[in-house]
BAPAZA-162287 format. One record per residue (C-alpha): residue number from 1; y, x, z. Coordinates in steps of 0.2 Angstrom, whole numbers, plus 5000, padded with zeros to 4 digits. Layout:
! residues N
<rolum NUM, <Y, X, Z>>
...
//
This chain:
! residues 170
<rolum 1, <4449, 5757, 5213>>
<rolum 2, <4452, 5739, 5216>>
<rolum 3, <4464, 5735, 5231>>
<rolum 4, <4458, 5726, 5246>>
<rolum 5, <4468, 5715, 5258>>
<rolum 6, <4469, 5730, 5269>>
<rolum 7, <4471, 5745, 5257>>
<rolum 8, <4479, 5750, 5240>>
<rolum 9, <4470, 5764, 5232>>
<rolum 10, <4478, 5778, 5222>>
<rolum 11, <4468, 5790, 5211>>
<rolum 12, <4469, 5808, 5219>>
<rolum 13, <4458, 5818, 5207>>
<rolum 14, <4440, 5823, 5205>>
<rolum 15, <4427, 5831, 5216>>
<rolum 16, <4422, 5844, 5213>>
<rolum 17, <4438, 5850, 5203>>
<rolum 18, <4434, 5849, 5184>>
<rolum 19, <4430, 5866, 5177>>
<rolum 20, <4423, 5873, 5160>>
<rolum 21, <4407, 5865, 5155>>
<rolum 22, <4392, 5876, 5158>>
<rolum 23, <4379, 5863, 5160>>
<rolum 24, <4376, 5845, 5167>>
<rolum 25, <4389, 5841, 5180>>
<rolum 26, <4394, 5825, 5190>>
<rolum 27, <4411, 5822, 5195>>
<rolum 28, <4416, 5809, 5208>>
<rolum 29, <4433, 5801, 5208>>
<rolum 30, <4443, 5802, 5224>>
<rolum 31, <4456, 5791, 5230>>
<rolum 32, <4469, 5790, 5244>>
<rolum 33, <4472, 5774, 5253>>
<rolum 34, <4488, 5766, 5259>>
<rolum 35, <4487, 5752, 5272>>
<rolum 36, <4495, 5736, 5264>>
<rolum 37, <4510, 5728, 5272>>
<rolum 38, <4513, 5709, 5272>>
<rolum 39, <4529, 5699, 5274>>
<rolum 40, <4528, 5690, 5291>>
<rolum 41, <4541, 5676, 5294>>
<rolum 42, <4546, 5667, 5310>>
<rolum 43, <4555, 5651, 5306>>
<rolum 44, <4563, 5637, 5317>>
<rolum 45, <4556, 5620, 5318>>
<rolum 46, <4568, 5614, 5304>>
<rolum 47, <4562, 5629, 5293>>
<rolum 48, <4577, 5640, 5295>>
<rolum 49, <4571, 5658, 5295>>
<rolum 50, <4574, 5667, 5311>>
<rolum 51, <4566, 5684, 5307>>
<rolum 52, <4556, 5692, 5292>>
<rolum 53, <4548, 5709, 5292>>
<rolum 54, <4534, 5719, 5283>>
<rolum 55, <4520, 5722, 5295>>
<rolum 56, <4504, 5733, 5291>>
<rolum 57, <4487, 5725, 5289>>
<rolum 58, <4478, 5724, 5306>>
<rolum 59, <4494, 5725, 5317>>
<rolum 60, <4500, 5711, 5327>>
<rolum 61, <4518, 5705, 5323>>
<rolum 62, <4531, 5704, 5336>>
<rolum 63, <4546, 5692, 5336>>
<rolum 64, <4561, 5703, 5342>>
<rolum 65, <4576, 5692, 5340>>
<rolum 66, <4583, 5680, 5352>>
<rolum 67, <4572, 5666, 5359>>
<rolum 68, <4573, 5651, 5348>>
<rolum 69, <4583, 5636, 5354>>
<rolum 70, <4584, 5618, 5350>>
<rolum 71, <4600, 5608, 5354>>
<rolum 72, <4598, 5595, 5367>>
<rolum 73, <4601, 5576, 5362>>
<rolum 74, <4607, 5562, 5374>>
<rolum 75, <4588, 5558, 5376>>
<rolum 76, <4579, 5575, 5377>>
<rolum 77, <4581, 5593, 5382>>
<rolum 78, <4570, 5605, 5373>>
<rolum 79, <4561, 5621, 5379>>
<rolum 80, <4554, 5634, 5367>>
<rolum 81, <4535, 5635, 5370>>
<rolum 82, <4528, 5647, 5357>>
<rolum 83, <4523, 5649, 5339>>
<rolum 84, <4512, 5638, 5327>>
<rolum 85, <4500, 5645, 5323>>
<rolum 86, <4496, 5657, 5337>>
<rolum 87, <4501, 5675, 5333>>
<rolum 88, <4486, 5685, 5327>>
<rolum 89, <4484, 5702, 5318>>
<rolum 90, <4490, 5703, 5300>>
<rolum 91, <4477, 5700, 5287>>
<rolum 92, <4490, 5693, 5274>>
<rolum 93, <4507, 5685, 5273>>
<rolum 94, <4510, 5673, 5287>>
<rolum 95, <4524, 5661, 5293>>
<rolum 96, <4525, 5656, 5311>>
<rolum 97, <4535, 5641, 5316>>
<rolum 98, <4544, 5639, 5333>>
<rolum 99, <4537, 5625, 5344>>
<rolum 100, <4546, 5616, 5358>>
<rolum 101, <4542, 5604, 5372>>
<rolum 102, <4554, 5590, 5376>>
<rolum 103, <4560, 5583, 5393>>
<rolum 104, <4568, 5566, 5395>>
<rolum 105, <4585, 5568, 5402>>
<rolum 106, <4590, 5559, 5418>>
<rolum 107, <4607, 5552, 5421>>
<rolum 108, <4616, 5546, 5437>>
<rolum 109, <4619, 5528, 5440>>
<rolum 110, <4632, 5524, 5453>>
<rolum 111, <4631, 5507, 5462>>
<rolum 112, <4648, 5501, 5470>>
<rolum 113, <4645, 5487, 5482>>
<rolum 114, <4661, 5481, 5491>>
<rolum 115, <4668, 5498, 5490>>
<rolum 116, <4653, 5508, 5496>>
<rolum 117, <4644, 5519, 5483>>
<rolum 118, <4626, 5524, 5481>>
<rolum 119, <4618, 5534, 5467>>
<rolum 120, <4601, 5535, 5458>>
<rolum 121, <4594, 5544, 5444>>
<rolum 122, <4586, 5536, 5429>>
<rolum 123, <4578, 5543, 5413>>
<rolum 124, <4586, 5540, 5396>>
<rolum 125, <4581, 5523, 5389>>
<rolum 126, <4576, 5515, 5405>>
<rolum 127, <4585, 5500, 5412>>
<rolum 128, <4592, 5502, 5430>>
<rolum 129, <4590, 5489, 5443>>
<rolum 130, <4596, 5485, 5460>>
<rolum 131, <4592, 5471, 5472>>
<rolum 132, <4606, 5458, 5473>>
<rolum 133, <4618, 5464, 5486>>
<rolum 134, <4625, 5453, 5500>>
<rolum 135, <4643, 5453, 5506>>
<rolum 136, <4645, 5446, 5523>>
<rolum 137, <4656, 5431, 5525>>
<rolum 138, <4672, 5432, 5534>>
<rolum 139, <4682, 5419, 5543>>
<rolum 140, <4690, 5413, 5527>>
<rolum 141, <4677, 5415, 5513>>
<rolum 142, <4658, 5415, 5510>>
<rolum 143, <4653, 5427, 5496>>
<rolum 144, <4640, 5424, 5483>>
<rolum 145, <4634, 5438, 5472>>
<rolum 146, <4640, 5435, 5454>>
<rolum 147, <4633, 5450, 5444>>
<rolum 148, <4637, 5468, 5439>>
<rolum 149, <4652, 5474, 5430>>
<rolum 150, <4649, 5480, 5417>>
<rolum 151, <4633, 5471, 5413>>
<rolum 152, <4618, 5482, 5416>>
<rolum 153, <4610, 5490, 5400>>
<rolum 154, <4598, 5504, 5396>>
<rolum 155, <4603, 5521, 5401>>
<rolum 156, <4611, 5532, 5388>>
<rolum 157, <4622, 5543, 5400>>
<rolum 158, <4630, 5542, 5417>>
<rolum 159, <4635, 5524, 5422>>
<rolum 160, <4644, 5515, 5436>>
<rolum 161, <4640, 5497, 5440>>
<rolum 162, <4651, 5487, 5452>>
<rolum 163, <4645, 5471, 5461>>
<rolum 164, <4655, 5456, 5458>>
<rolum 165, <4656, 5441, 5470>>
<rolum 166, <4663, 5424, 5469>>
<rolum 167, <4671, 5417, 5485>>
<rolum 168, <4671, 5400, 5492>>
<rolum 169, <4683, 5394, 5505>>
<rolum 170, <4675, 5390, 5522>>
//
C-alpha cells in the first residue's frame, strides 16, 4: 500500500486467512500502519543548528535547548523573539530559524564645565549637543567659550567632553 505523508504501511496478511480452495473466495489484504516521523531542525539566525529531532506526523515540535542568543554589538542589543516560520504541527520536514529584535544601545556622555560634571544618555550613532557654556568673569579675566575637548563626534560608546575657554585680561 502506498505510503502517505502521515503513514507508512506494512503488509500484515489476508482477511480471511487463506485456506484450501473449495470455491470462489475473496481475500482482502490487510496492512499495519506506522506514523511517519520527520526531521525538525531549529537553527540560529546564521544557520547554525541548535537542535534537531525526529517528530511524529501531527505532533507539535518543541524546542528544548537553551534560549537562542545573539551577541550584542556596539550599536545594538538583541533579544530572542521566536521562530520563523511560526511552529506548527508536523506535516513533513521543517526548519525553524531564530528571530531577534534589536534595541539601539545608549551611552553616557559626560559634560565637564569649569570642573562641574553633568551626564546625559544618547543612542549609538547620534551626535550629542550642549548649549555653549558660560564661565563667569573674575577680577582678572573675562572668559569666552572656545569649544569642546575632544571635538564632539557621533556616539560609539561612553564619552567625556570638557568645555574649553579662552581668557582675556580685563
